[in-house]
N, C-alpha and C positions, 0 to 999 in steps of 0.2 A: 636379571630375570624378574626379580621382585618388582622393579619399577614398571615393568611392562604391564602388570596387572593392578597397579595402584588405583586406577580409575574405574575399576570393574563395577562399582556401585552405580556410577553415572550411566554406564552402558546398559546395565540391567534395568535401571529405572526407565531409560529412554525406550528400551525394547518393550517393557511392560505397558507404558503409556501408548506406544504406537499400536500394539496388538489390541488394547482395549478400544482405542479410537477407531481402528479398522473394523473391529467387531461391531461397533455401533453403526458404522457405515454412513453414507449420505442420507440425510433425512430431508424430505421435502414438506413444506408447509404452505397451505393455501388459506389466506385470510380474507378471501373475497375480493378486496380491492387490490390485493397484490399477492404474489407467490414468491417464495424464496427457498433456498436450500442451505443446509448446514453441512459442512464437510468435515471429514475426520481430523484435518489439521486443527480446526477450531477446538475440537474436544481435547486434543493433546495440549494445546495452549492453556485452555481453561483448567484442566486437571493440574498442570504444572503450577499455574498461578494460585490455585486453591491450596495445594500442598505447601507452597512457600508462604502463603498468607496465614495458615494455621500453624506455622512453625514445625511442620513435619519434616522439612528438608533443612539440614544444618547449613550454616553460612558457607563453610569451607567446601561443601559439596556443590553449592551453586557457583562458587568462584572457580572450582575445578571444571565445571561444565561450560563456563563462559567462552574459553578459547575454541571449543568445538563448533561454536556458531560460525566462526570464520572459516573453518574447514568445510562446513555445510554450504556456506555461501559461495565458496570456490566452485563447488559442483553446480550451483545455481548459475554462476557466471558462465560456466561452460555450456550449460543448457540454453541460456539466453542467447549466447553468441552463435550457437548452432542454428538458431531459428532465423537469424538476421540474414546471413549470406544467401541461403536458398530462396528467400522471399524478396530480395531487392528488386527483381524484375516485376513482381506483383505490385510493389509499392509504386513503381514508375507507371505501371499500367492503370492504377486506380484512379488517376486523374487528380486535378488540383484540389477539388473540394475535400476529398478524403485526406489528402496530404496536409492541406493547410489547416484542417480542424485541430491539429495538434497545438497550434498557437493558442487555441482557447484554453488549453490546460495551464497556460501561464497565469490565467486568472486565479488559479488556486493559490499561487504565491502572492499575487497582488492583494487578494482579499485576506488571506490567512496570516501573512507576516505582520501587518500592523496590529492585528488582534493578539498575536503571540507576544509582541513586544509591549504594547501599551496596556493591554488588559491583563494578560497572564504573567507578564514580566519574565518571560523565559530567557534562558541563556542561548548558547549556540545550538541547543537541541531544536530551536525554532527553525533553523536552516534545514535540518533533516526531516522535520515533520511538515514543512510547508511547500517545498519545491515541487511536489507532485502529490498524487493520491496514495503514494507509498505502497505500491505493490512489489512484486518480486524483482522487477528490473531496478526499482529504486533502491532496494536492499543491496543489490550488486554494485550500484554506483557508489553508495555511501561506504560500503565495505572496502572498495578499492581506493577511494579518495581519502577517507578519514579513519576507517576501521570501525567495526560495530561496537567496540568498547569505548568509543569516544562519545562526547555530548551529542554530536550529530547522529551517531549510531543509535543512541538511546531515543532520540527524537523520531527517527524513521521507524524504529521497532515499535515504539508506542503508537504511532499513527497506523502502522501495519496491523497491529493487533486490534486497535479500535475499528479499523476498516473491515477487518475480518468478522468482528462480532456484530457491528451495526451497519456496515456498508451495504450489504445486500438488502436489508430491510429498508434502509433509507432510500436507496435507488428505486426500489419497487414502488414505494409509496409516492415518491416525488414524481415519477413518470406517470403513475396513475392519476395524479392531480393535474399534470400538465397536458396529457393527451387529449382530454375532452374539450380543452379551452379553444383549440383551433389556432393558437398563436404560432405553433411550429408545424411545418410540414411533416407528415409521417416518416419520410425518408430522413429528415433531420433528426427526429427523435430516435430512429433506429441507429443512425450513425453515432449519436451521443451515448447509446447503450454500450458501445465498444470502448471500454475504458482500459482494456488490458487485463481485466479480471473476469474469468469465466463465470464465477458465481454472481458477480454484480451484473454482468451482461445478461445472464439467464433470467434474473429477477426482473430487471427493467424491460427486457425484450418481451417477456410474458405479458407485461402491462400494456405495451404498445400493440402487440398482436391482438390482445383482447379488445382494444379500442378500434382496431382496423382489421378485422379477421379476413376480409377479402384480399388483403395485401400481404398475407403471412409469408409467402415465398420470397417476395422482394425485400420485405423488412428483415427477414432472417439473413439474407445475403448481405445486405448493407451492414447489419450489426456485426456479423462474423468477420467481414472484410475490415471494418473499422477496428474491431478488437485485435485482429492480427497486426494491423498497421500501428496501433497504439503500443504494441510490444516491440515493434521494429524502429520506426522513425521516432516514436516517443522516447526511446532510450537516448537517441542522439539529441533530441530537443532538451531533455532534462540535463544531459551531460554538458552540452556546450552553451546552453542559454539559461535554463531555469536555475541551475546551481550557482553559476556566476552572478545571476541577477539577485538571488537570495543573499549571497555573500555581500553584495553591494548594498542591498536594502538593510541588512542587519547592521552594517557599519554606519549607514546613514541615520537610521532610526535610534541608534544607541550613542551616537557621537556626543550630542548635547542633552542627553536624557538624564535627569537627576536621579533616576533609579539605577543607573549603570555607571560603572567606573572601569575604564580600560576595556570596554566591551563585555564586562561581566556584571550580572545583577548584584547590586550592593547587598541586598538581603542575604544572598547566598554566601558572600564574603564574610559577613558578620557571623553567620551560622557556623561556617567552617572555622572561624577564629575562636 
């Protein structure tokens, strides 16, 4: 009976952080050239990071909390899976343009993996952080294949938190800059807004609509459809193409790299020794 309550501090802290984050609620910000929203999940992440950074959370408490991430992701996997089946017909009806755009997401890995290896000299965390833009579906994939306590898990979690903090702001500003150039059709910009993240889509779509207000209805429809498809076929794209591709790239880039030995950064090996 005693063991059943040994983690009570972790649960109480999680409840308190959740209640505080929900009390703050969603906050919208308008910076003129872009608009973005901050969601309760971000506040909970930041409060946890601050408490850990100032040493208010003991190490053993953080280690106790770690396995609960896997349990939470199991619920996320179930939720993600429940959205795929009912929407398969919509994926087929959407047409080739919306379906094939997911291949563009592979550019994330093509650009980011060399930077992770040759510039930052990352270990296998590079795989988790570069195969996608690291949203909820990506967490589910890494949790199922590697486990979130692995190097790949730390990579995807780090990219997920970074995207949560900076992603909406970056997307909003980037689209605000691209929209007036006329390089891309408004529909293409709207489709690009649908990354599988509601907050990122809202921020970037707002910038597109602001540039083309007469097309608001059409642009919103394209963005919403693209966002839904990114959560559905994007999951399969990451699972069957992006992750294997990143595995291959990691082995290729580290094979004859003087900074790596047996696929591991040499600096980390020395530090561990």
